[in-house]
MARNUMAR-657999 format. One record per residue (C-alpha): residue in three letters; y, x, z. Coordinates in steps of 0.001 Angstrom, whole numbers, padded with zeros to 6 digits, always signed. Layout:
# residues N
alaYXZ
...
//
This chain:
# residues 778
unk+000000+000000+000000
unk+003472+001308-000922
unk+005608+002035+002104
unk+009079+000534+001835
unk+012012+002900+002049
unk+014535+002822+004888
unk+017164+001494+002479
unk+014955-001507+001747
unk+014861-002243+005437
unk+018613-001886+006027
unk+020418-004878+007487
unk+023107-006499+005343
unk+026446-004819+005892
unk+029090-006807+007771
unk+032218-007414+005686
unk+034389-008521+008615
unk+034938-007450+012207
unk+032568-008822+014832
unk+034699-010436+017565
unk+033692-011047+021200
unk+030192-012175+022198
unk+029587-009359+024698
unk+027733-011558+027174
unk+025794-013376+024470
unk+024759-010124+022781
unk+023591-008685+026104
unk+021562-011834+026812
unk+019958-011777+023345
unk+018965-008129+023870
unk+017459-008988+027245
unk+015482-011889+025819
unk+014193-009811+022916
unk+012979-007203+025364
unk+011073-009782+027398
unk+009655-012014+024658
unk+008231-011577+021191
unk+009804-014664+019626
unk+013443-015623+020160
unk+015280-018403+018349
unk+019070-018601+018354
unk+020023-022275+018155
unk+023313-024091+017763
unk+025267-026207+015303
unk+026244-024910+011900
unk+029086-022408+011852
unk+028665-021423+015512
unk+027826-017801+014613
unk+024057-017591+015014
unk+023568-015252+012039
unk+026413-012924+012995
unk+025151-012664+016571
unk+021584-012003+015450
unk+022568-009217+013034
unk+025078-007633+015423
unk+022537-007544+018244
unk+019841-006167+015932
unk+022119-003321+014839
unk+022743-002416+018470
unk+018954-002260+019091
unk+017818-000247+016050
unk+016380+002537+018232
unk+014084+000022+019956
unk+012305-000688+016645
unk+011123+002624+015166
unk+009367+001002+012199
unk+012412-000951+011110
unk+014355-004181+011233
unk+014034-006635+008369
unk+016411-009526+007745
unk+015331-012461+005570
unk+017862-015105+004494
unk+016193-018488+004003
unk+019158-020796+003403
unk+018601-021037-000352
unk+014821-021361-000144
unk+013711-024962-000734
unk+009974-024525-001480
unk+008016-023796+001736
unk+005137-022319-000227
unk+007403-019438-001283
unk+008090-018386+002307
unk+005554-015497+002417
unk+006798-014247-000962
unk+010432-014364+000186
unk+009673-012354+003325
unk+007536-009859+001401
unk+010334-009319-001097
unk+012866-008764+001676
unk+010574-006195+003326
unk+009919-004498+000005
unk+006207-005158-000424
unk+004848-005156-003997
unk+004393-008482-005774
unk+000791-009714-005588
unk-000997-013039-005977
unk-000218-015947-003642
unk-003553-015606-001867
unk-003178-011898-001254
unk+000539-012037-000386
unk+000125-013558+003077
unk-002759-011204+003829
unk-000706-008197+002693
unk+002257-009299+004790
unk+000112-009668+007907
unk-001624-006354+007300
unk+001669-004519+006846
unk+003459-005963+009894
unk+000406-005775+012148
unk+000658-001981+012147
unk+004328-001702+013002
unk+006723-001933+015915
unk+009579-003726+014196
unk+011915-006696+014322
unk+011766-009456+011721
unk+014852-011675+011464
unk+014359-015058+009809
unk+017806-016522+009218
unk+018425-020281+008780
unk+015009-021805+009388
unk+016098-025375+010163
unk+015064-026848+006796
unk+011695-025057+006897
unk+010812-025435+010581
unk+007150-026410+010168
unk+006391-023692+007613
unk+008297-021036+009559
unk+006460-022001+012755
unk+003082-021662+011045
unk+003933-018287+009523
unk+005497-016890+012707
unk+002451-017916+014732
unk+000157-016082+012310
unk+002290-012923+012275
unk+002578-012699+016073
unk-001146-013210+016588
unk-001901-010373+014173
unk+000543-007834+015611
unk+001192-006622+019144
unk+004277-004594+018235
unk+006158-007113+016102
unk+009047-009131+017461
unk+010677-011996+015594
unk+014262-013244+015893
unk+015038-016515+014137
unk+018203-018559+013718
unk+017911-022319+013393
unk+019640-025509+014403
unk+016488-026371+016319
unk+013674-024339+017956
unk+010494-023697+015976
unk+008237-025098+018697
unk+005868-022120+018761
unk+004118-021234+022027
unk+005865-018361+023813
unk+009145-019033+022002
unk+012370-018364+023903
unk+015415-020361+022732
unk+019008-019254+023261
unk+021759-021732+022479
unk+024729-019880+021004
unk+027906-021257+022593
unk+031309-021555+020934
unk+033801-018734+021360
unk+035968-018939+024472
unk+039058-021076+023892
unk+042340-021645+025732
unk+042160-024471+028251
unk+044273-027619+028101
unk+047839-026582+028874
unk+047181-022923+028081
unk+049731-023071+025272
unk+052277-022387+028031
unk+050711-018953+028515
unk+052287-015886+026961
unk+051165-014553+023593
unk+049639-011540+025327
unk+047711-013675+027834
unk+046194-015773+025039
unk+044520-012722+023551
unk+041871-012786+026286
unk+040236-015697+024440
unk+037651-014818+021786
unk+038699-017642+019474
unk+042305-016432+019436
unk+041204-012879+018633
unk+038991-014133+015798
unk+041850-016133+014295
unk+044178-013123+014557
unk+041671-010820+012894
unk+041015-013205+010003
unk+044706-014053+009697
unk+045532-010360+009222
unk+043082-010194+006343
unk+045133-012954+004685
unk+048618-011866+005807
unk+048708-008144+006711
unk+050820-007587+009806
unk+050298-011125+011146
unk+051161-011164+014863
unk+050843-013513+017782
unk+054393-014085+019042
unk+056617-016620+020788
unk+057109-018493+017524
unk+053444-019184+016805
unk+051357-018593+019943
unk+051429-022238+021093
unk+050218-023440+017702
unk+047449-020805+017645
unk+046306-021868+021137
unk+046273-025531+020108
unk+044408-024765+016878
unk+041671-022754+018621
unk+041279-025427+021309
unk+041096-028274+018785
unk+038546-026361+016693
unk+036508-025891+019914
unk+035834-022199+019328
unk+033608-022771+016275
unk+033864-019486+014333
unk+033411-020934+010847
unk+036086-023579+011413
unk+038505-020937+012739
unk+037841-018652+009779
unk+038381-021515+007329
unk+041627-022383+009104
unk+042817-018790+008723
unk+042221-018997+004964
unk+044784-021819+004828
unk+047500-019344+005891
unk+047807-018538+002198
unk+049586-021890+001878
unk+050508-023256+005323
unk+052005-022049+008607
unk+049933-022120+011804
unk+051934-025148+012991
unk+051193-027002+009768
unk+047477-026191+010008
unk+047270-027347+013631
unk+049127-030578+012810
unk+046632-031457+010074
unk+043406-031015+012035
unk+042844-034766+012291
unk+041912-034481+008609
unk+039969-031271+009116
unk+037306-031918+006472
unk+039923-031976+003746
unk+042013-029191+005265
unk+039133-026772+005849
unk+037616-027163+002429
unk+038402-023745+000970
unk+036543-020631+002075
unk+035588-017320+000537
unk+034029-017630-002919
unk+031342-015064-002090
unk+030126-016960+000972
unk+026942-019041+001016
unk+027641-022508-000468
unk+027206-024268+002890
unk+029873-021983+004418
unk+032598-022483+001815
unk+033879-025637+003532
unk+033492-027526+006758
unk+032137-030518+004863
unk+029379-028481+003227
unk+028384-026969+006572
unk+028036-030363+008265
unk+026440-032017+005225
unk+023688-029392+005460
unk+022787-030714+008924
unk+023104-034359+007859
unk+020755-033991+004909
unk+017984-032613+007144
unk+017832-035857+009181
unk+015953-039064+008507
unk+017851-042367+008272
unk+017512-043539+011921
unk+018804-040158+013164
unk+021740-040401+010766
unk+022467-043912+012038
unk+022481-042740+015654
unk+024758-039795+014791
unk+027239-042213+013205
unk+027100-044680+016090
unk+027489-041965+018724
unk+030813-041057+017123
unk+032334-044116+018822
unk+032208-042217+022121
unk+035056-039899+023059
unk+034549-036839+025224
unk+030887-037436+026058
unk+028436-040120+027107
unk+025356-040786+029204
unk+022038-042368+028277
unk+022860-045784+029737
unk+026002-045990+027604
unk+024089-045060+024453
unk+021456-047739+025142
unk+024110-050404+025687
unk+026406-049504+022812
unk+024182-048091+020055
unk+020860-049912+020274
unk+020019-053085+018382
unk+017311-054367+016036
unk+018058-051577+013563
unk+017904-048933+016285
unk+015533-050242+019001
unk+016011-048988+022529
unk+012322-048000+022590
unk+012996-045349+019944
unk+016252-044064+021414
unk+014832-041166+023430
unk+013049-039766+020398
unk+016137-040139+018224
unk+018458-038605+020772
unk+015978-035787+021371
unk+015966-035126+017639
unk+019773-034794+017552
unk+019815-032563+020629
unk+017050-030391+019211
unk+018982-030011+015952
unk+022202-029060+017772
unk+024068-032176+016615
unk+024335-033395+020202
unk+024825-031076+023184
unk+023147-031844+026524
unk+025084-030954+029686
unk+024116-031198+033333
unk+027182-032097+035401
unk+027889-033436+038883
unk+027338-036999+037725
unk+023999-036226+036053
unk+022937-035599+032463
unk+025630-036158+029846
unk+025769-035603+026116
unk+028553-034737+023709
unk+029246-033726+020143
unk+031638-031099+018878
unk+034698-032887+017549
unk+033946-031703+014026
unk+030522-033367+014127
unk+031969-036480+015769
unk+034573-036883+013023
unk+031877-036508+010383
unk+029784-039212+012068
unk+032870-041419+012407
unk+033440-041270+008649
unk+029888-042454+008038
unk+030252-045160+010707
unk+033391-046439+008989
unk+031789-046472+005564
unk+028809-048431+006937
unk+031070-051318+008114
unk+029742-050925+011671
unk+032896-049395+013154
unk+034465-052572+014587
unk+031198-053785+016082
unk+030516-050422+017726
unk+034070-050179+019087
unk+033834-053683+020553
unk+030513-052891+022223
unk+031976-049620+023474
unk+034975-051435+024960
unk+032775-054047+026618
unk+030550-051382+028188
unk+033454-049481+029718
unk+035136-052723+030754
unk+031988-053608+032705
unk+031891-050093+034136
unk+035474-050446+035393
unk+034645-053755+037047
unk+031641-052214+038763
unk+033772-049280+039913
unk+035969-051480+042108
unk+033080-052239+044461
unk+031848-048650+044244
unk+035224-047229+045190
unk+035284-049053+048533
unk+031903-047825+049754
unk+029758-044794+050317
unk+029478-044100+046585
unk+033237-043738+046105
unk+033122-039992+045398
unk+030403-040477+042779
unk+032485-043214+041150
unk+035550-041019+041212
unk+033642-038275+039397
unk+032011-040709+037001
unk+035300-042310+035967
unk+036864-038890+035565
unk+034008-037884+033261
unk+034573-041088+031253
unk+038337-040725+031006
unk+038360-040226+027230
unk+036095-043233+026710
unk+038318-045330+028967
unk+041316-044418+026845
unk+039448-045232+023644
unk+038377-048621+025031
unk+041925-049529+026060
unk+043317-048381+022716
unk+040832-050622+020938
unk+042019-053570+023038
unk+045537-052939+021738
unk+044496-052890+018076
unk+042568-056153+017986
unk+044455-059478+018218
unk+043957-061419+021464
unk+041901-058608+023042
unk+044688-057210+025235
unk+043555-059525+028074
unk+040264-057637+028351
unk+042059-054318+028165
unk+044470-055301+030947
unk+041634-056484+033193
unk+039970-053137+032629
unk+043155-051232+033461
unk+043633-053247+036686
unk+040044-052605+037757
unk+040755-048877+037397
unk+043756-049045+039759
unk+042502-046489+042288
unk+041408-044117+039543
unk+044937-044163+038107
unk+046433-043355+041489
unk+044188-040308+041855
unk+044028-039052+038278
unk+046769-040551+036140
unk+049712-042503+037545
unk+051884-042229+034441
unk+048936-042933+032135
unk+047866-046011+034075
unk+051396-047398+034102
unk+051777-046776+030366
unk+048520-048598+029632
unk+049527-051532+031859
unk+052959-051953+030287
unk+051667-051672+026702
unk+048918-054197+027398
unk+051383-056576+029065
unk+053561-056419+025964
unk+050563-057133+023707
unk+049292-060202+025598
unk+049076-063491+023700
unk+050379-066767+025102
unk+048268-069020+027287
unk+046923-069503+030789
unk+044321-066740+030545
unk+047037-064301+029569
unk+049248-065463+032450
unk+046394-064881+034904
unk+046037-061364+033551
unk+049805-060860+033803
unk+049776-061480+037569
unk+047610-058427+038142
unk+049027-056442+035235
unk+052576-056679+036582
unk+051289-055697+040008
unk+049549-052605+038593
unk+052569-051526+036547
unk+054867-052025+039547
unk+052543-050264+041983
unk+052268-047171+039802
unk+056019-047255+039102
unk+056546-047110+042878
unk+054644-043827+043095
unk+056858-042462+040317
unk+059948-043327+042361
unk+061013-046047+039896
unk+061831-048669+042510
unk+063822-050871+040118
unk+060743-051247+037883
unk+058622-051889+040977
unk+060995-054672+042021
unk+061019-056203+038533
unk+057252-056184+038153
unk+056804-057420+041710
unk+059053-060409+041137
unk+057248-061271+037892
unk+053863-060996+039589
unk+054994-063084+042571
unk+056414-065894+040425
unk+053285-066121+038260
unk+050931-066012+041260
unk+052798-068870+042933
unk+052814-070965+039734
unk+049091-070392+039151
unk+048196-070660+042877
unk+046413-067296+042551
unk+045689-066139+046113
unk+044282-062787+045017
unk+047303-062089+042832
unk+049700-063372+045526
unk+048239-060882+048016
unk+048925-057880+045778
unk+052325-059159+044639
unk+053368-059637+048274
unk+052197-056130+049096
unk+054236-054762+046196
unk+057392-056491+047391
unk+056724-055005+050826
unk+056881-051519+049294
unk+060233-052422+047714
unk+061502-053609+051093
unk+060467-050279+052646
unk+062520-048453+050027
unk+065434-050763+050929
unk+064881-049772+054612
unk+064472-053462+055511
unk+061648-052943+058013
unk+061716-056485+059383
unk+060993-057749+055869
unk+058348-055038+055391
unk+056596-056236+058547
unk+056655-059845+057333
unk+055476-059095+053794
unk+052785-056571+054708
unk+051407-058846+057446
unk+051205-061685+054938
unk+049615-059430+052308
unk+047004-058214+054790
unk+046149-061784+055818
unk+045822-062879+052177
unk+043575-059916+051363
unk+041358-060725+054313
unk+041256-064363+053163
unk+039973-063302+049726
unk+037536-060784+051248
unk+039347-057834+049648
unk+038915-055106+052250
unk+040543-052428+050084
unk+043704-054470+049699
unk+043739-055176+053442
unk+043437-051447+054216
unk+046356-050602+051932
unk+048515-053312+053480
unk+047539-052208+057001
unk+048617-048637+056289
unk+052083-049676+055137
unk+052422-052352+057826
unk+051777-049629+060411
unk+054470-047482+058822
unk+056966-050319+059162
unk+055966-050925+062783
unk+056444-047233+063496
unk+059945-047338+061989
unk+060678-050290+064320
unk+059501-048310+067340
unk+056155-050106+067700
unk+054117-046910+067285
unk+051255-047675+069680
unk+050636-051064+068037
unk+050743-049399+064624
unk+048236-046716+065636
unk+045860-049331+067036
unk+045998-051321+063770
unk+045215-048220+061720
unk+042378-047077+063933
unk+040756-050507+063689
unk+040965-050255+059884
unk+039701-046657+059981
unk+036662-047898+061895
unk+035978-050354+059074
unk+036343-047554+056502
unk+033877-045379+058406
unk+031449-048292+058616
unk+031625-048776+054833
unk+031703-045054+053995
unk+035139-045473+052395
unk+036509-041971+053036
unk+039257-042212+050418
unk+040872-045276+052059
unk+040226-043675+055423
unk+042296-040673+054348
unk+045351-042851+053620
unk+045107-044563+056977
unk+044644-041180+058671
unk+047834-039938+057040
unk+049710-042916+058497
unk+048308-042273+061976
unk+049230-038583+061675
unk+052835-039485+060863
unk+052994-041902+063784
unk+051657-039171+066096
unk+054285-036783+064708
unk+056947-039298+065689
unk+055450-039397+069195
unk+055498-035594+069439
unk+051702-035193+069385
unk+051810-032357+066849
unk+048342-030930+067449
unk+046501-034204+066849
unk+048755-034996+063879
unk+047934-031606+062353
unk+044210-032102+062916
unk+044275-035476+061165
unk+046276-034106+058234
unk+043813-031239+057788
unk+040928-033721+057828
unk+042766-035798+055234
unk+043369-032736+053066
unk+039631-032050+052954
unk+039028-035562+051652
unk+041842-035319+049104
unk+040377-032022+047883
unk+037005-033666+047291
unk+038681-036403+045241
unk+041244-034077+043602
unk+043847-036570+044828
unk+047253-034997+044284
unk+049118-037999+045692
unk+047349-037668+049033
unk+047444-033855+048938
unk+051172-033804+048299
unk+051807-036328+051093
unk+049843-034236+053593
unk+051579-030994+052581
unk+054935-032739+052894
unk+053999-034051+056352
unk+052788-030619+057441
unk+056150-029194+056402
unk+057874-031700+058717
unk+055563-030679+061552
unk+056242-026992+060867
unk+059959-027685+060990
unk+059628-029461+064327
unk+057647-026454+065634
unk+060508-024163+064530
unk+058172-022493+062001
unk+060734-022284+059223
unk+058674-020031+056935
unk+055706-022424+056919
unk+058038-025381+056443
unk+059590-023699+053385
unk+056404-022866+051502
unk+054825-026205+052398
unk+057865-027998+050977
unk+057449-025982+047791
unk+053715-026689+047601
unk+054259-030428+048142
unk+056932-030468+045433
unk+054624-028703+042962
unk+051659-030935+043813
unk+053608-034146+043379
unk+055352-032756+040312
unk+052047-032049+038587
unk+051040-035676+039097
unk+054436-037174+038225
unk+054910-038482+041778
unk+058242-039068+043514
unk+058034-040705+046940
unk+061180-039511+048700
unk+062862-042922+048285
unk+060151-044513+050442
unk+061193-045498+053975
unk+062629-042490+055863
unk+060761-039853+053864
unk+063815-038645+051977
unk+065853-038197+055169
unk+063086-036289+056960
unk+062545-034126+053878
unk+066217-033179+053667
unk+066419-032491+057409
unk+063364-030193+057238
unk+064713-028395+054181
unk+068175-027901+055671
unk+066785-026609+058969
unk+064426-024140+057280
unk+067223-022925+055004
unk+069537-022318+057969
unk+066797-020509+059901
unk+065645-018243+057083
unk+068845-017824+055137
unk+069213-019247+051632
unk+067732-016283+049735
unk+064657-015966+051967
unk+064177-019733+051975
unk+064278-019886+048176
unk+061754-017046+047858
unk+059364-018687+050324
unk+059836-022104+048743
unk+059074-020668+045286
unk+055906-019087+046677
unk+054758-022595+047569
unk+055653-024004+044143
unk+053519-021336+042448
unk+050411-022436+044360
unk+047895-024834+042876
unk+047053-027810+045116
unk+043678-026227+045903
unk+045270-022896+046841
unk+047807-024621+049076
unk+045160-026729+050813
unk+042867-023756+051339
unk+045774-021808+052795
unk+046372-024615+055297
unk+042706-024970+056218
unk+042140-021219+056650
unk+045301-020256+058460
unk+043668-020358+061918
unk+041264-017558+060995
unk+042794-014043+060787
unk+042113-012426+057430
unk+040473-009434+059129
unk+038135-011347+061418
unk+034573-012188+060456
unk+033998-015812+059613
unk+031226-017672+061362
unk+030041-021228+061868
unk+032523-021701+064692
unk+035549-021207+062408
unk+034320-022763+059191
unk+032539-025876+058034
unk+029174-026884+059434
unk+025866-027728+057801
unk+026875-031381+057866
unk+029757-030564+055480
unk+027347-029534+052721
unk+025382-031873+050490
unk+021592-031291+050360
unk+021975-029528+046997
unk+024801-027321+048309
unk+022744-026404+051369
unk+019848-025487+049075
unk+022141-023282+046991
unk+023682-021712+050104
unk+020171-020604+051119
unk+019626-019059+047693
unk+022991-017269+047937
unk+021881-015830+051276
unk+018764-014521+049511
unk+020991-012576+047110
unk+020465-014739+044007
unk+023170-014753+041346
unk+024536-017977+039847
unk+022336-017432+036837
unk+019200-016948+038934
unk+020076-020009+041003
unk+020439-022079+037840
unk+017086-020868+036546
unk+015277-021521+039820
unk+016713-025039+040248
unk+016507-025835+036516
unk+020203-026701+036255
unk+022989-025488+033990
unk+024704-022272+035058
unk+028064-024054+034983
unk+026677-026615+037430
unk+025496-023836+039746
unk+028912-022180+039570
unk+030595-025470+040496
unk+028330-025892+043527
unk+029058-022315+044656
unk+032811-022942+044416
unk+032431-026095+046520
unk+030397-024172+049121
unk+033013-021402+049368
unk+035742-023998+049811
unk+033911-026165+052347
unk+032871-023170+054438
unk+036285-021499+054077
unk+034580-018367+052798
unk+036047-015822+050411
unk+032809-014225+049224
unk+029080-014770+048814
unk+028491-012239+051591
unk+030379-014510+053998
unk+028228-017452+052885
unk+025109-015387+053582
unk+026438-014453+057040
unk+027276-018088+057747
unk+023811-019180+056646
unk+022155-016627+058902
unk+024146-017735+061933
unk+023828-021447+061182
unk+020047-021316+060785
unk+019704-019135+063904
unk+021656-021696+065868
unk+024410-019228+066734
//
């Protein structure tokens, strides 16, 4: 047999710079060292081929008999697979019968690496051939790229992720800071090949960040976008990404046909699917941002796509890298890259199913919002908070659909009202905007008027937290009048509560007492505990302003007992804040501080910036009363930043503005204006989490060892977090923890962050020390 020359075995030369992928390349090398068959999976254009070839080049010394790369993208006849590989290796042409035998005989004697590139359209044939080659050779290793694994025993699969991209809001970063993202560096490199001397500067860096984020770090899409610089500016390219299939339709003429446009790349995947899989892909495009299995069953399944076949169909799309499976705090979720979603949406539209799917989507998330109201007032409130946050994009899409279809705004407004507590925690301005747009879109009629009662209340309530008291008053009066005309007790309770908030801003505490007492009684009459708890909190504030502090504290503690009984920690935190402020007024600073710190822990769990900002503001008042001007200054800054991030302005409420100004003036006099401003700015530069952690850790000197007596206890950790804390104490890395618990590495990292925060630890070593002491009972 003729021995191929080294030149025949050379890998194809790279025509462009290889950008990033250090961690991925290291992981591919590790997997190749530990297994004989490795498949790089991922959607088209993600960079599987480039990663495979780059890693192979870096490992050439590990394969003394050579590395052979075989491109299969143009091969359509499976029977020609052995011939194609033989030709790539350089074996002489022989008969079909002898070719497979010659290939096995040749590779069985060698320690080499065979790369089979683009196997997805020949999976069954590739699997059969790979199995035969590996059984015949002990020294051969095979690296394949495919949009799905081959399914051969012993196969390791590595899903190639997108390049790192700037996060939402990262366009505010400097041009230099953006260059830490792989996607930005790839765009810059390819842009310079089009426009020599192209630079990232203040004029274009925001557009580049937005472009890389919108293209989700997909290398092919970024490279195709760079080609458009021959005609368009970066801003123009980024602005046209909603029509990305037309925009990114011109590539390099010498590239493989499927890589000359985004359409061709995605069409390649589409053509490999059978009709039911194509139907599911199209229907899944109705979801925005991700989805879970229950949502898919409810929205996508019908007689044409039976629920009994869904798991197989979804598995097929996941296996082929059309759909990505994620494990998150709320469970298993799925998503599609936006490019694939837009492609599916085009097919959904052309099939005349779009309106039906959007209506079913809206109805599913409307039902979810209704269910969330009960969930938010019980022990599952944190899970509901996380679930609604994960569904935020779908919630927006459902509400938008309600605005586009005549007479459907009523359903959209009901949905928005049922999400009232979610808006307060995660989107005050967004919730108000939805409520006001839906109110404006309502048709005439009694059903619409019933929806208006609650819609005006929601818009007014959220306007109150923005400091827009005039809008609160207007919406409150509208809601009150409609509730009285319709004899709507539920609506009357909330409208009365809203007018009580207005009265507090008018400093009319006698009226606040009357309105909040009435609101609480009406909520209790309708069995709405959540409404009663809210009214109790503000009634207590009014009583405190009238000097009836003991009565106010007793009312709150009774309501807190109910919250504890129901597991409603979020409502408990608001009542605790009220009690803390009443104790501050009584001069009981230690107990007030303890309650505020307890409330901060709850607000951190919920990521509630309204509550966090209120507690930081209150702590600044306490610091001022303790003559701790420095703490008062940075806490004022942190509260301002926290509320500012959430669009909150509460200093017109009751006496808050006066106390705020008194605290600020006193701290400024004590520190001097320059020192005060520096300390205040230090607080404004803190994230809410950093500020809260600073408050919760301040009792422990930075140099002292942390132990169970100064940090959280075992009861603060969930069972999963306790399990992970034990693994940390055994020295396992996040990656090892993820492997052992069969969870995503990102999920493990999130749990570790929660453990560090809850235990007030700065390092894994401190967690290990805590675990040792906690389990020893000391």
